[in-house]
N, C-alpha and C positions, 0 to 999 in steps of 0.2 A: 853520479848525478844523472847521467844519461839513462841508466836503468830506471831511475825513479820517474824521469820524464816519460819514458816509454810506458811504464806502468800506469801513470796518470792518463795517458792517451788511451790505453787499453780499457781502463775503467770508464772513460767517457764513451768509447765505442760500445762496450758491453751494456752500458746504461741506455744508450740509444737503441740498441738491439732489443733490450728488455722492454723498453717503451713501445717499440714497434710490435713486439709479440703481444703485449698487453692490449694494444689497439686491435690487433687481429683476433685475439681471444674474445674481446667485447663484441666485435662484429659477428663472429661465428655463433656466439651465444644467442644472438637475436633470432637466429634461424632455429627455432625449437623443434621443427618438424623433420629436419634432415638428419638421418643417421650419419651421413658423411660430415656434416658440420659438427656433430657431437664428437666424432672420432678425431676431427682436426683440432678441436678445442683440447682434447686430451693430449694429443701429440705436441701442440704448441706449449701447453703447460709443462710437459716433460722437457721440452727444449729450453724453457725458461729456467727450470730447476738445474738442468745440465750446464747451462751457461753460467749460472750463479756458482755452481761447484767448480767450474773451470777457473773462474776468476779467483776463488778462494785458494785453489791449488797453485795458481800462479803467484799469488801473494805469499803463500806459505813457502814455496821454493825460493822466491827472491829473498824473503826475510831470513830464511835459514842460511842462505849463502852469505848475506850481509852480516849475520851474526858470526859466522865462521870467519869471514874476512876481518871483522872487527877484532877478533882474537889473534888471527894469524898474519894479517897483512900490515904493512907499514904505510902510513899516509905520506903522500908526496907533498913536500912543502914548497912555498914560493919565497924566493929571496930577491934582493935588489939585483944581484948578478943575473938571475934568470930574466927579470924584467928588462934589463938592458940588452941581453943577448937576443931575446925574442923580438925586440924592436929593430935590432940590426940585421937579424937573419930571418927572413920570411921563408919558412918551409911549407906553410899552409896558408892559403889566402885569408881565411876567416881569422880575425885577430884572436878570438877566444880559443879556437882550435890551435892556433900557432902557439899561444901561451901554454896551453895544456901540453902540447908536444914538447916544448922546451923544458917544462917542469919534469916530464917523464925522462927526457934525455939526460938532464942534470942528475936526477936521482939514480938513474941506471949507471952513469959514470962513477958516482960515489960508491956504488956497490957492485964492483966488477965480478966478484966470485959468486953472487947469488943467482938463482934461476929467476928468469923474468918472463912474464906473460902480459899480453896486452889485449884487451877486449873492447871493441867498438864496432858499431854498425855504420859509423860515419865513413862514407866513401873516401873522403879526403885523406884519411889516415891509411888507406890501403893503396895509395899511390906508390909506385915503385921507388920514387925518390925518398918518400917518408919511410917506407919499409927498409930501405938501405941504411938510412940514418938510425933507425931502431936496431937493426942488425949489428951495426958498427959498435953499439954500446951494450950488446949482449941480450937484447930482447929477442929471444929465440922462438917464442910462441906468440902467434898473433891470431886472434879469433874475431870473426865477423858476427857470430851467433852466440847468444848467451847459452843455448843448449849445449853446444860443443865445448864452450869454455867450462861450463858447470861439470860436464862429464870428465874433462881433463882435471879440473880443480879437485873434485872429490876423489879422484884416483891418486892424488899426491899424498905421500906419507905425511902424517901430522907431526909437527915439531913438538 
């Protein structure tokens, strides 16, 4: 879910950038006598195209990874026991993050022999106390950046 939230924010940011480029292109086109203005229009149009290609590339890579995860990963469930445990044991201040962490910990405990990795840009999950809890249940890989996670993930043998 976090990746989709980040993607949504990136789309908003790219659209704002695209709009700003459009405004600048319109302004530069008004100056029909300047060679520099024509050159700048051309460069700004190239920047707009490159920005569009970048967001397409990001979309493609994310959805390719999600497609592979949907085939290869197991979804982490929520149980009554997890709800009760997360209420009793606050490991992360934010209630949603605390619930997510408890779901991950419970799932990891249920699958001790499997390799486990965790990806989040949320600083709360990189707290040493949280990392110790994750390590105690066998989460041996922890990633802050999607790029590093994706590099590790695609290097893993397919089941």
